[in-house]
C-alpha positions in Angstrom: 129.3 79.5 22.8 131.1 81.4 25.6 130.8 85.1 24.8 132.6 86.6 27.8 135.7 86.1 30.0 135.5 83.4 32.5 134.1 84.7 35.8 131.4 84.0 38.3 129.0 85.4 35.8 129.3 84.7 32.2 127.4 85.2 28.8 126.5 82.2 26.8 124.4 82.7 23.6 123.3 85.9 24.8 122.3 84.9 28.2 124.1 85.6 31.4 124.6 82.7 33.9 125.9 82.0 37.4 129.1 80.0 36.4 130.3 77.0 38.3 132.5 75.1 35.7 136.0 75.2 34.6 139.2 75.8 36.6 139.5 79.6 36.8 139.6 79.5 40.6 140.3 83.3 41.1 138.8 84.4 37.8 142.1 85.9 36.7 141.7 84.9 33.0 139.5 88.1 32.5 141.4 90.2 35.1 142.2 93.7 33.6 145.8 93.4 34.8 146.3 90.2 32.8 144.7 91.6 29.7 146.7 94.7 29.9 150.0 93.0 30.6 149.4 90.8 27.4 148.4 93.7 25.2 151.5 95.6 26.4 154.0 92.8 25.8 152.5 92.0 22.4 153.1 95.6 21.2 156.6 95.5 22.5 157.9 92.1 21.7 155.4 90.5 19.0 153.7 87.3 19.6 156.7 85.1 20.1 160.4 84.6 19.6 159.8 81.6 17.2 162.4 79.0 18.7 164.3 81.4 21.0 164.0 81.6 24.8 165.9 84.7 25.4 163.1 87.3 25.9 162.2 89.2 29.1 158.6 88.0 29.5 159.5 84.4 29.4 162.5 85.0 32.0 160.0 87.0 34.2 157.7 84.1 34.4 160.4 81.8 35.7 161.8 84.4 38.1 158.4 85.0 39.6 157.4 81.3 39.7 160.7 80.5 41.6 159.9 83.1 44.2 156.4 82.0 44.6 157.2 78.4 44.8 160.3 79.1 47.1 162.7 77.2 44.9 166.1 78.5 43.4 164.5 77.9 39.8 161.6 77.2 37.8 161.0 76.1 34.1 158.4 77.6 32.1 157.0 75.4 29.4 154.5 75.5 26.6 151.9 73.3 28.2 151.0 72.0 31.6 150.2 68.7 29.9 154.0 68.3 29.1 155.1 68.9 32.7 154.8 65.0 33.4 156.9 64.4 30.3 159.7 66.8 31.5 160.0 65.2 34.8 159.9 61.6 33.7 162.5 62.3 31.1 164.6 64.6 33.2 164.9 62.0 36.0 165.2 59.0 33.7 168.7 58.0 35.1 167.4 58.2 38.8 164.7 55.6 38.7 163.9 52.0 37.4 160.3 51.3 37.8 157.2 53.7 37.5 154.2 53.2 39.8 151.1 55.1 39.1 147.6 55.7 40.4 145.4 53.7 37.9 143.0 56.7 37.1 145.7 59.4 36.8 145.4 62.0 34.1 145.9 61.3 30.3 149.0 63.4 30.3 150.5 61.1 33.1 150.0 58.0 31.1 151.2 59.7 27.9 154.4 60.7 29.7 154.9 57.2 31.1 154.7 55.8 27.4 157.7 58.2 26.4 159.7 57.1 29.5 160.7 53.7 28.3 160.4 52.4 31.8 158.2 49.5 33.1 155.1 50.8 34.8 152.7 49.3 37.5 149.4 50.8 38.3 148.1 50.7 41.7 144.5 50.9 43.1 143.1 54.6 43.1 144.1 56.4 46.4 145.2 53.3 48.0 148.5 53.4 49.8 148.0 49.8 51.0 148.0 48.6 47.5 150.8 50.8 46.4 152.9 49.2 49.4 151.9 45.7 48.0 153.0 46.6 44.5 156.3 48.0 45.6 157.2 44.8 47.5 156.0 42.6 44.6 157.6 44.3 41.6 160.9 45.9 42.8 164.1 44.0 42.6 166.8 44.6 44.9 168.6 47.7 44.2 165.8 49.3 42.0 164.6 52.6 42.5 160.9 53.2 42.2 159.2 56.6 41.0 155.6 57.1 41.9 153.5 59.4 39.7 149.9 60.6 40.4 147.5 63.4 40.1 147.8 65.4 43.4 144.2 66.7 42.9 141.9 64.5 40.6 140.0 66.8 38.2 136.5 65.5 38.3 136.2 64.3 41.9 138.4 66.7 43.5 140.0 63.9 45.6 143.3 64.6 47.1 145.9 61.9 46.6 147.5 60.9 50.2 150.8 62.4 49.3 152.3 62.1 52.9 151.5 58.3 53.0 153.0 58.0 49.5 156.1 59.9 50.3 156.8 57.8 53.4 156.3 54.6 51.6 158.5 55.6 48.5 161.3 56.9 50.9 161.8 53.4 52.2 163.2 52.4 48.7 165.0 55.8 48.1 162.3 56.6 45.5 160.9 59.6 43.7 157.5 61.2 44.0 156.2 63.2 41.1 152.8 64.8 41.1 150.7 66.4 38.6 149.4 69.4 40.7 147.6 71.4 37.9 144.6 71.9 40.3 146.6 72.4 43.5 149.3 75.1 42.6 147.9 78.5 43.6 145.2 77.1 45.6 146.6 74.6 48.1 148.9 75.1 51.1 149.4 78.0 53.4 151.3 80.0 50.7 149.4 78.5 47.7 152.5 76.4 46.5 150.3 73.6 46.0 149.8 70.0 47.2 153.3 69.2 48.3 153.1 72.2 50.6 149.5 71.2 51.9 150.9 67.7 52.9 154.3 68.9 54.2 156.4 67.0 51.8 158.1 69.8 49.6 161.7 69.4 48.7 164.0 66.3 48.7 162.9 63.8 46.1 159.4 65.2 45.8 158.8 67.1 42.5 155.6 68.8 40.9 154.6 69.7 37.6 152.0 72.5 37.6 150.0 74.8 35.2 149.6 78.6 35.0 146.4 78.1 32.9 144.1 77.5 35.9 144.4 79.3 39.1 147.1 81.8 37.7 144.7 82.8 34.9 147.5 82.5 32.3 148.8 79.8 30.0 151.5 77.1 29.9 153.2 74.8 32.4 155.7 75.4 35.4 158.2 73.1 37.0 159.8 74.4 40.1 163.0 73.0 41.3 166.6 73.3 42.3 169.8 73.4 40.1 170.1 69.7 39.9 166.6 69.4 38.4 167.1 72.1 35.8 170.4 70.5 34.7 168.6 67.1 34.3 166.0 69.0 32.2 168.6 70.6 30.1 170.4 67.4 29.5 167.6 64.8 29.0 164.5 66.7 27.7 164.3 67.2 24.0 161.0 69.0 24.0 162.5 72.5 24.6 165.2 71.9 22.0 163.0 70.9 19.2 159.7 73.1 20.0 158.8 76.6 20.6 158.3 78.4 24.0 154.9 79.9 25.0 153.7 82.8 23.1 154.8 86.3 24.6 151.4 87.6 25.5 150.7 84.4 27.3 153.8 84.7 29.3 153.1 88.4 30.1 149.6 87.4 31.5 151.1 84.4 33.4 153.6 86.6 35.1 150.9 89.0 36.1 148.8 86.3 37.5 151.6 85.2 39.6 152.2 88.7 40.8 148.4 89.0 41.8 148.3 85.7 43.8 151.7 86.8 45.4 150.4 90.2 46.4 146.9 89.2 47.4 146.8 86.1 49.9 143.3 87.0 50.8 142.1 85.7 47.5 143.1 82.2 48.8 141.2 83.0 52.1 138.0 84.0 50.1 138.3 80.9 48.0 138.5 78.7 50.9 135.7 80.4 52.7 133.5 79.7 49.6 134.6 76.2 49.4 133.8 75.6 53.0 130.5 77.4 52.8 129.2 75.4 49.7 130.4 72.0 51.1 128.6 72.7 54.5 125.4 73.7 52.6 125.5 70.7 50.6 126.1 68.3 53.5 123.0 69.9 55.0 121.2 68.4 52.0 122.4 64.9 52.6 125.4 64.7 50.3 128.5 63.0 51.8 131.2 65.6 51.4 134.3 66.0 53.4 136.0 69.3 54.5 138.5 69.4 51.7 140.0 72.8 50.7 139.8 71.8 47.0 137.5 74.1 45.0 136.0 71.0 43.0 132.9 69.8 44.6 131.8 66.5 43.0 128.2 65.2 43.8 127.5 61.5 43.6 123.9 60.4 42.7 121.3 61.1 45.4 118.2 58.8 45.5 116.6 58.7 41.9 117.9 62.1 41.0 119.0 62.3 37.5 122.1 64.6 37.3 122.0 65.0 33.5 118.4 66.4 33.9 119.4 68.3 37.0 122.2 70.1 35.0 119.7 70.9 32.3 117.1 72.3 34.8 119.8 74.4 36.6 120.9 75.9 33.3 117.1 76.9 32.6 117.3 78.7 36.0 120.6 80.6 35.1 123.0 78.3 36.6 125.8 76.4 35.0 127.4 73.3 36.4 129.3 70.4 34.7 127.7 67.0 34.1 130.4 64.3 33.8 128.9 61.1 32.5 130.1 57.6 33.7 133.8 57.1 32.9 133.7 60.5 31.1 137.0 61.7 31.9 140.3 60.2 33.4 139.2 60.0 37.0 135.3 60.1 36.4 133.6 57.3 38.5 131.3 54.7 37.0 128.3 57.0 37.7 127.5 60.2 36.4 128.3 63.2 38.7 127.8 66.8 38.8 131.2 68.7 39.0 130.9 72.1 40.7 133.9 74.5 40.4 134.0 77.1 43.2 135.7 80.6 42.6 137.0 83.1 45.0 134.8 85.6 43.2 131.4 83.8 43.7 129.3 85.6 46.1 127.6 83.8 49.2 124.3 84.6 47.5 125.3 82.8 44.2 126.5 79.9 46.3 123.2 79.7 48.1 121.3 80.0 44.9 123.0 77.0 43.7 122.2 75.1 46.6 118.4 76.1 46.6 118.2 75.1 43.1 119.8 71.7 43.8 117.5 71.3 46.8 114.6 72.0 44.5 115.5 69.2 42.1 115.8 66.9 45.1 112.3 67.8 46.4 110.8 67.4 42.8 112.1 63.9 42.8 110.8 62.7 46.1 
């Protein structure tokens, strides 16, 4: 039972732990500015507008998000899970066949089920297999839509979006990415995976969330006027559903402000990610130099990761054990998923590495 806001240190059942779980990459979920913004908006506007959208906190999220993502507009939605639904339905008249990474998030496959278009899976992170599937499954004149996680939530693997964008462009296709773990984190300005790979704009679209890096709640879809018109014309979810709660909107807006005002937070996060990856490589783990703040450890020797997680917890360190196939992209072996935050100290990171090293030595 979590008894404190998310942060580098949390209280669980009365005990404090170094915390390396979840997705609060800047620890904004407990930031005083977000909490105060939510309280202030609640006192002024109440909890929500029922089914209406014409309230300042909702519009402020969209204004700030459009500025952050450097797009003319942004659409704020009640859940990041629904972002893929919005995009596949909004763009339904612009494509014929969907191509999808075979271990994409559950929300991706649920959205595909709602699209009413044929779908072809391709091998995980394999542009070569995608190219073969495009050649095999497209008829003359058909337009493909490729959808994938941009950053996979368990492994932290980054989809090769530059390769995908180049392949799909040969067919006049569309690239849609679920960038829940990339927005606010990746790219020079934090705009996410499309910025990181240099493929923003054109026929590349992202669905993001404000519930992770930004410390708020709900989904966000940045885009141009044409995309917003397609959403208004083709997507029924906002017509029949309610908008995000007002306190969540106010907190989300404040989270966007903080990340806009403080680029040093991204630099600190990148420093921490690089430090931890380097220290773990020194122990023998095969890790690349990815900027993603999800560090996934595969089995090492006869190290039992489930037992390792339990032993680390006894030492006051919380990490996530993911069982084989325990999530959308989880591999067929158990893994340790380590989330890195900008607010972790180097001492905390080193303490984690030393604890893992101790487990390795105990198994030799």
